[in-house]
N, C-alpha and C positions, 0 to 999 in steps of 0.2 A: 414146659407146659404153655402154649401162649394164652396172651392173658385174654379173658374175655370180657366183655363193654357189659352192664348191668343195663338192662330194656326197664322202659319206661316203668312196666305196669311192676316190677322189683322195687324199683327206689317207690314209688309210691306206696307199695307194702313194706317197705322197712321203715318210711315217714310216718305212714298209720301206727304201726308199732311202736315206734318212738314216742307218738303225741300219746298213746294208752297205756305206757309206761309210767310219763310222766303224770298221770292223772291214777295211775294204778289205786291209791288209799281211795279216793271216791267211788273209782268201780266197786273195790271191796265193801266199802260202805253201802254199798245198794244192798247186797245181797239182805240184810236183815232187814232194812227196808222191805224189800219183796216180799220176807218172809210174815214182817209182822202185818204190811196190808192184806198181805192174803189171808192169811188168818183173820182181820176183821172183817172184811167183803165178803169172802168165798162162803156159799153157803145161807147167805141172809137173802133171801128169795121175797121176804115179807120186809120192806120198808115202810109203811104209812101206818104202824102202830101206833095207837094215842095211848099216852101214860094215863089219862083219865078212865080211859076203858079197863087197861090192864090193871091198873093199881087200885082198881073200884071194889071195894068191900060186901059183901053180900051178906046176909044174912047169918049166916052158916058158912064162915070161913074154911076153906081145906088149905091154909097154908102148910111148909112144912120146914122144919130147919133144916141145915145144910147137913148132908152126908155122901154117900159117897156115890148115890144115884143121880143128887142134884147139888154139885159142891157149893153152890152159892141159896141154895133152898129155893122155895118157891110163891107166889105171890098169893094172894088171898082166893084167886080163882082158881089156882092148879098149877099156871104158867110157868115155865121152867128160868129163874130169875138170873142163869150164867147168859144163856142164850138172846136174854132180850138185853144186858149187861152189854154183853158185844156187840149187838147190833145198835144199841144206842151209842155205844164208843165207835162207832163205825161211820154212823150218821155226821157227828162231833167233826171226826177225822177228815171227813169227805168234804164240808165246809169250809175246816180251816185249809186244806190243799188250795181250793179253787177259789179263798179268800186270798190267802196270802200272794199267788197268782196271780190275780188281777191288781191286788194293790203293789205288787213288786212294776207291772206292766203298767199301772198309771203313776208310779214314783220313774221309771226309765221315759216314759213321754213327757214327763214335766220337765226334765232335766235335757229331753233332747232339743226342746225347745230353745235353750238357751246354748246347748255345748258346743254350737256348729257357728257361732258371733266371733268374732275375731277381739271383739273388747274384751278386755281383760274383766272387768267390772260384770261383767252380764249374768254371773248369778245373785249379785247382790239381792235383788228383787226375791229369788228364792229363799236365801237367808233370812229375810226380814220378815215373809209369814213363816218361815218355820218358830223364829224365836216366837213369834204372837200366837202360834197353835200351844206352843210348850206353855201357854199362859193359863190354859181352859185345861183341865183334865178328862185326858179323853173319854175315861166312863161315865162321868155325867154326862156329855155331848151324846154319847152311844145312847144311855136310857133316855135322854130325851127324844133323841129321835123316834125310839124303837118304842118308846110310851106313847109318845103322841099317834102313833102307827096302831094303837092296841094291840101290839104283840106280834110281829109278825117277822118271816123270817128274810125275805129279800131286804127290806128296810134294814135290818139286821146286818145284813152280808155289806148292803153297800155303806153304813157308817163305818165297818171297820175299813171296807177297799178303801175309803177317803181317808181316813186317818192313818194308816199303813203308807199310803202312798204319799200325802203331805210332809210323815216326818223321814221318811226313805229316801224322797228326793234330794235333802240335801248330804245326804251322804253320799247318792251318785255322783252330785256335784263336786264335791271335794277329790273323788276318783277320777273324774276327767281331767281335773285340774294337775294331779299327780301324773296322771299319764302323758299328758302333753310336754313334761319335762322328762320323758325316759328321752335314753341315746339313739333310740331308733326313729323318735317323734324328730328330734332336732335334726335327724342325721335326713331325714325328708325333707323337712324343710327348706335345708341346705342346698337340696337336688332340684326345688321346685315344686316339689309336688305341691297339688294343691290343698286347702284344709280340709276340705270334706274327705277326699280321697286318705288323706292320712288318718282321719279320723275313724272314717268307717273301716280302715282296714288295719289300724294296730292299736287305737285307742279302745274304741268298742268290743272287741274281742277279751282284751282282758278284763272289759269293767262286765260284761257276760259271766265270764268264769269265775268272777266272784260273787255274783249274784246265787248263784247255787248254794251256797254258804249262807247267805240270807235266808233262802227259803227254807231251809234246812234248821234256822235257828226261829223263823216266824212261827211256823207251821205249831210247835207246842204252847207257843203264847197266843196265837189264837183260837185253839182249842182252849185252853182253862178262861179264855175270855166267854167262847159260846161257851160253854157251862155255867159260868157263873151268870149269863142271860138268860140262859134257859131255867135256872135254878129262881130266878127272881118271877120268870113266865112272861121275858118280853118276845120270846122267839114263837108264841103260838104253841098249840099243844101238837107237838111232836116227839118223838122219843127221843131223847138225848140223857146224858150220864146225871147232868144238872137236874133237868126236871124228875129223874128216879129217885135220886135224893131227897127232893121236895116234895114228893109226894110220901115217900117213905117216912118222913118226920114224924105224919098223922100216926103211924104205928110201931112208933119205938118202944114201947111198952112189951106190947104183946109181939111183934117180929120185927125185931133190931135190924137183921138181916137186910130187911129191902133199904135200908138206908146205907147202911155201910160197907155191905159187897161191890155196888155199881162203884161206891168213892173210891175203894179199894181199888178196883180194876183202873179205874180213871187216872188215880194215881199212879199207877205202877206203867200203865201206856205212854202218860207225860212225861215221864222220868226216864223211858227208855228213848223217846223222842228226843226228848232236850240233851242226851245224853249224844245219841247221833247228831243231832245237830250241829254240839260243840268240836267235835270231831271231824266234819263234814268243812266246819267255818276254818278250823285247824287248817284243815289240809289243801282250802282252796285260796287261803289267806285272806278270807274277810273282816277278820275283826269282831269286835263284838255288837249288837244291836243296839242303836238307840232307846231311852227309855221310853215306848209308843204309848202303852196302855200303863 
């Protein structure tokens, strides 16, 4: 039988399959993410609900305790608490996803400003700023920012993005330094390739691959911070599990499920996101996050 030459299309297909096989763990972990996010977001048509309106207590409350028809019970005006908690958790996760993505983008931008410089000590200013940032508790800074704005979600998100970006930038700088010591990079320098070409083609892809694990670990952390800020009233009058728990405290004796059930759902979702984040970080070799908040 004559030898048949492999076509270019077949070579590209085999190369693609090999790359997918290398990241098979991440691909499989994307399935529970898709299921969880679909459950949180699908069917949530009204996202402009206000906790102050939903948790207002009329003269004759019509709340009901949890039962088969209402798993989490109802509010004082008869609204299903389970659906409200799901929508509130969807809001928190959406804020966390956007904030984490922009925070990582900011960290990557700050790192790229120094990464293509040939000086060995180019990252020193970044490390100095990072050490100074750790002297101030990030939560206090966020509370000051959001409190001074009178309670605003965009300002709270901006504070979260800045804090996350400043604390993640040194981690990315270390990854760049480690990537430059790889044998393929040293071989590229030996062949006379330019520094920018080597970093863009061989170091940056490795860093971007590890950022997937950073994103997966950062999302549940930001969800907790967002719920804490909403519990304290620093993100405005918007539907969030933190705000629902805060409003539910006013009726702990008459209707304890108003505060307990949203908190239980938030705990379950954060635990699932944390477990998935740990698995994704392990699969991508990202390591653990620094203490940001």
